[in-house]
N, C-alpha and C positions, 0 to 999 in steps of 0.2 A: 565120349556123346557124339554122334555126328550132327552137324548142324548145316545150314546152308546161309551164307553171309547176305544182307541185305543192303550192306553198305561197305566201301572200303573201310579197314580199320588198321593202323598202322602196326605192323609187327606180327599181325595175326594174319590177313589174308585181303584177297579182293572181293568187290561185289560178284553174287552168283557163283562163289566159290563154294565146294562141300570140303569142311575142313573137320577134324577132330577135335574135342576140347573138353575138357574136365567137366564135369555134371555141374558143380557149385558154380564156375566160370558162366556157364551156359546159363542158368537159372537165376544167379544173383547180377550176372551185369549184360550179358547180352541179350536175354528174353526182356527184361524189364525197360531196357533201354531202346528196344524195338532195333536191334543191330542184325538179329539173327531169328531163323525159323528151325524148327526141328525138322531134319533130313527123314521126313516119315513117306511113305507111298505118295500120299496125295499131294505134298510140296515138291516131290520129285519129279512128279507129273506136270508139275505148273511149270516149275524151272526147265524141263525138258523142251516144252510147248513155246516158252518164252525163247529159249536158245534156236530152236527151229525157226521161229517166225524171225529175228535176228538175222539169221544165217540168211533166209529168203530175201529178204528186205534187201541186205549187202549184196547177193548175187543180182539181184534187179538192178541194183544202182551201178555195179559193175559193169553189167551188160550195156546200160545206156550210157556209159560213160566210153565203153568201145565203139559204140554207134557214134558218139559224138567226136572219138580220135579218128574214124574214117570220113567222116563228113569234113572234119577241119583240114585232113591232112589234103583233099581236094582244093582248098580254099588258096586263092593267091588274092591277100591282101593288100590293097594299094593305099597309102598313106602321101598326101602330100605336103611340101613343108617349104618355109623360106629358106634358100640358100645362097650362096656366094657363087660368083664363076667358077669356081676351081672346084666344085662340087662339095663343099664344107656346108654341113647345116647350122643356122642360128639356132643355140640349143641343142635338143637333141630329141628323138623320139624314144618315150618312155613307156614301160609295161602298161601303165594307166591309158596312154592313147591307143596301143594295142587293143586293149581290152573294151575301149569306147567304140572302136572303129570296127570291131567283130559285132559290138551290139549294134551298132546303128546301120551298118550294110547288109548284115546276114542274121539280125536278131538272134545273136548265139550269146548267152552271158556267161563269162567267164570272170573270175575273180585276179584282180591285178597281181595277186600275191602269187599265183599260180603261174603266172607267165615268167619263163626263166630268161631273164634277162641279164648278164652279171653287171653290164653297164649301158647306158642310154646309147641307140645307134646314132652316129654322129657322120654319117657318109651317106651319100645317096646309092642306091643299088637296091638287087634282092638279097635276102637274108633267109635262112630257115629258123625259126624260133620254136623251142619247146614249151609246151604247155601242160604241165602236170595236171591231170585231170583226177587221176584216184592211186591208190599203192601199184605201182608197177606198169602203169596207162599212162603212156605220154604220147601226145598229138604232137604233129611237125606240120607250122604254119610257115608257108612262104608270105613275106613281108617285101614287097615293093616300095621303096623310099624314092619319090620324085620330088623334083622342084616344082613348086608353084609356078603358075604360066602369071606372068603381069601383065 
């Protein structure tokens, strides 16, 4: 019997997957526990509509991320920090500070976990930082770290 899974079932399949199972397994386990529905024409049409909707939503999200990446690539972010005479920074510029500065100066909200910094910036100057917005979409932002004026 062909069924459409409503939930992930370990060892059987993932949600919205169409699988073949024995009649007894479907009638005695999957259907009573509301883990699956029969793969008839009506349920198949609902599944297709749901998948089309998800694909459309993902495509819209991808497009908005591409636009955001384009916008971010044209930004020069300036962060002023306390620094010593030799250009060394007291502390460091973290991904949280970069995300907060983007929010304050350009009203662009980016999760600090998406800012790809291996380690905090500890020297003055201009750097190019990558921000992972979506699968395969990476924005490059120029960050200029300058010394605070006393």
